C-alpha positions as CSV (number, residue, x, y, z in Angstrom):
1,M,19.4,-13.7,33.0
2,A,18.9,-15.0,36.6
3,L,17.6,-12.7,39.2
4,R,19.8,-12.6,42.2
5,F,20.8,-10.2,44.9
6,G,24.5,-9.7,45.5
7,V,26.0,-8.4,48.8
8,L,28.4,-5.6,48.2
9,D,29.6,-5.1,51.8
10,Q,28.9,-6.5,55.3
11,S,27.1,-3.4,56.6
12,P,23.6,-4.1,58.0
13,V,20.8,-2.5,55.9
14,L,17.1,-2.0,56.7
15,C,14.7,-1.1,53.9
16,V,11.0,-0.6,54.4
17,F,8.4,-0.1,51.7
18,V,5.1,1.3,52.9
19,I,2.1,1.9,50.6
20,C,-0.9,3.8,52.0
21,A,-4.1,4.0,50.0
22,R,-7.9,4.1,50.5
23,S,-8.4,0.7,48.9
24,S,-6.4,-2.5,48.2
25,A,-6.8,-1.9,44.5
26,E,-5.2,1.6,44.8
27,A,-2.4,0.2,47.0
28,E,-1.7,-2.5,44.4
29,R,-1.6,0.2,41.7
30,L,0.8,2.3,43.7
31,A,3.0,-0.7,44.5
32,T,3.8,-1.3,40.8
33,S,6.7,1.2,41.0
34,I,8.1,-0.6,44.1
35,N,7.7,-4.0,42.3
36,L,9.8,-2.7,39.4
37,R,12.4,-1.3,41.8
38,R,12.7,-4.8,43.3
39,V,13.4,-6.2,39.8
40,H,16.0,-3.4,39.2
41,M,17.8,-4.1,42.4
42,A,17.9,-7.9,41.7
43,R,19.4,-7.1,38.3
44,G,21.9,-4.7,39.7
45,I,20.3,-1.6,38.1
46,D,21.1,1.4,40.3
47,A,18.3,3.8,39.5
48,P,15.7,5.7,41.4
49,V,12.3,4.2,42.2
50,P,10.5,4.2,38.8
51,T,7.5,6.4,38.3
52,L,4.0,4.9,38.0
53,E,4.1,5.5,34.3
54,E,7.4,3.8,33.9
55,A,6.2,0.8,36.0
56,R,3.0,0.6,34.0
57,A,4.9,0.6,30.7
58,H,7.2,-2.3,31.9
59,R,6.1,-5.8,30.8
60,C,7.3,-8.2,33.5
61,S,8.6,-11.5,32.5
62,E,7.3,-14.6,34.3
63,P,10.6,-14.9,36.3
64,E,10.3,-11.2,37.3
65,R,6.7,-11.7,38.4
66,T,7.7,-14.8,40.4
67,Y,10.6,-12.9,42.0
68,V,8.4,-10.0,43.0
69,E,5.8,-12.3,44.5
70,Q,8.5,-14.1,46.5
71,Q,9.9,-10.8,47.8
72,R,6.5,-9.4,48.7
73,A,5.7,-12.6,50.6
74,R,8.8,-12.3,52.8
75,G,7.4,-9.5,54.9
76,S,4.1,-8.3,53.8
77,A,1.6,-7.0,56.3
78,R,-1.8,-5.5,55.5
79,W,-3.5,-3.1,57.9
80,H,-7.1,-2.1,57.2
């Protein structure tokens, strides 16, 4: 199954994911739920942001991992 994002209407949308943590490792751990949410959105799964437990239990396929990395690279910023 290909990962793709479909446009349902022409209304502008802004979505911002912000992760705040004391360390980069903790921020990466917290981001796992957002990463899985990105995969869900690409697959058309309309569900709340997964819990950390749900995200940890999910085994990402290689295409999913690549998709998440591409999405994160689009607008990532790190402030220390």
